[in-house]
N, C-alpha and C positions, 0 to 999 in steps of 0.2 A: 270654644274655638269654632268659628263658622266653617261651613263647607268650603267656601271660597278660600279662606285662609289655610285650611288643611290641604287643599289642592296646591296652593302656592308653596307650602312647606315641602311637600313631596316633590314638587317640581324643582325647588331649590336644591334639594339633596341629589336628585337625579342629574340635573345640569352640572352641579359642582363636580360630581363623580366623572361624568362623561367628558366634560370640558377639560378636565385635568388629564385623563387618560389619552384623549385624542390630540393633546398638545404636547409633543415630545420635549418642548422647551421647559415644561414643568418639572421634568425629572432627569433627562439625559445629561445636562450640564453638571448636576450634582453627582451623578453616578460616575461620570468620567473624571471629574476633578478629585473625587474621593479616591478613586483607583490610582490616578496618576500621582497625587500628592500624599497618598497613604494616610488619609485622615482616619481618625478613630471613628467608631460607630457613633459615639456621643457628639463629636465635633460635626460629623456629617448631618446628624439629626438636627442639631442646633442651627446650623447654617441654613438647612432646608426650611426649617420652621420660620426663622426670621425673614427669609426671602419670601416665603409664602404669605407671611403677615404683612410685609410691605406691599406685596402684589395685591392682596385683598384690600388692605387699608386705604391705598390711594384711590381705588375705585369707589369705596364706601364714602370717603370724604367728598369726592366729587359728586356722587349721587345725593348725599345729604344736602350739599349746597344747592343742587338743582331742585330738590324737593322743597326746601325751605324758602328759596327765592322764586319758585315757580318758573324755573327755566324749562323751556320745551325740551322734550326728549331728543329731537332732531339735532339741536345745538350741542347737547352733551355727547351724542353719538359722533359728531364731527371731532370734538375734543378727544374722545376715546380713540378714534381712528388715527388721529395725529400722534397720540401717545404710542399707539401700537407700532406705527412706522418708525418712530424714534427708537423704541425698544428693540425692534428687529434689527435696525442698522447698528445699534450699539452691540447687540449680540454678535452680529457678523464681524464687526471691528475687533471685539474682544477675542473672538475665536481665531481670527487671522493673526493678531499680535501674539497670541499664546502659541499658535502653530509655529510661527517663525522662531519664537523663543525656544520652543521644544525641539525644533530641528537643530538649532545652534547648540543646545545643550546635549543633544544626542551625538553630534559630531565631536564635541569635546570629550565625551565619555568613551569614544571609540579607541580602544587600545591598539597600539602598533609597536613595532620593534625598531630600535636603532642599533647599529653595529659600530663597534670601536675596535681598532687594531692596536693591540698593546705591543710593547717592546718584545721582540722575539717572534713576532708574526702571529701571535694568538688572537683570534677574533672573539670578541665578547658581545653578546646580545642582551638587551634588556627591554622589556615592554614598559610602556607608560601611556597615559592619556593626557589630554590638555584640560581636563575638567577643573583642576585646581589653579591653573595659570591665571595671572593678572587679577588675583583676588576676586574671583567670581563667587565666592561664598555669599557675599552680601547681596548679589544679584538674585540668588535663590531665595534668600530671606525676604527680599522686597516683594517678589511675586507671591510668596507664601502669605504675606500680609495683605496684598492688594487684591488677590483673586476673590476672596469672599466679599469684599466691599464692592468690587466691580459687579459681581452677580446681584448683590442687594440693590444697587442703583438701577441696574437693568430691570429688575423685577418691580421696582417702584414705578418705573415708567410703563411697564407692561400692563395693559388694561384687562379687566375681566369683562369681556364684551357683553355677555348676556345678563350681567348682574343688574345694571341700571334699568334698561328698557323692559326686560321681561319679568324682573322680580321686585326691584325696589319701588318703582313707580306704582305698579298695581297694589303692592302691599301697603304703601302709604295711603292709598284711597280707603283701605280697610280701617287701619288705626296705627298709631305710633308704636304700640306693642307689636302689632303684626309686622311692621317694618323692621323692628329690631329682631324679631324672631326669625323672619325669612332671611335677613342678611346674615345672622349668626349661623343658621343652618348651612347656608351656602358656603360661608367662610370656613367653618369647621370641617365640612365635607371635603372642600378643596384641599385644605392643608393636610388633613388626614390621608387623603389619596396620594398627595405628593410624598408624604413621609413613608407610606406603605410601599409605593412603587420604588422609591429610592433605596430604602433599607433592604427590601427583598432582592433587588437587582444587585446591590452592593454585596450582599451575602453570597449570591451566586458567583459574582466575579472574583471574590476572594478565594473561592475554591478552585477556580480555573488556573491553569499554568500557561503563562505567556512568556516563557524565558527568552525566546527569540525576539519578542517585541518589547522587552523590558526597557531598552534604551529609548524607544519611541513613544512611551506612554503619554508624555506631555504633548507631543506633536499630534498624537491620535485624539487626545482630549480636545485640543484646539480645533482640529478639523471637524470633530463631531459638533462642537458648539457652533462653529461657523455654518455648518450644514443646517443646524436647527434654525438659525437666524434666516438663512436663505429660504428654507421651507416655509417659514412664517410669512416672509415678505412676498414671495413669488407664488406660493402654493396655497396661501391662506389657511395654514394649519393653526 
């Protein structure tokens, strides 16, 4: 391994780690949805891994096309920037829809009392909520199935901005093996960091008690996801 390739490998690992930690969209959506939807540790890890794979894979494919066809870096950066805008707006939209759905669900779960006057003047009170009205069970099952797919699609659109110009193109000038090695190190570091951040935060959240906020877990998850999208789009995170 040449000194240049060694430096690229170290750079790939460093950028993969920092790029992931500095981008809250890489872990906050998974943490919040795992908490709100009560995903198991295994399900959380699998969904995070697959989304990370889609996130890395889309940029790798684009980078390989650029390298093989000799497309200039500037042109690919324009494509990546466009993909980034799409991913950010999709994240904002998903967060808003999930927030509204979470608020509606919280309202239906709110218990309240109705009184009835029986013969003889005796008043009878009974608490209930509206969660089970109008066959809303299927509504929860639909969001349960759609949420992971929505995240996966968003992450496929989401670009790894430093991968192509900083790592893939310089590595391709070294050798094909160097290109594969640098890309693999970046990808493994990124996904490992995502998994580490998500699983550690999930373990911490599972110990915390949020009884008063329990009804609003889905709404809070939606708000957090929406804020992540806004931070990406307007703050460049």
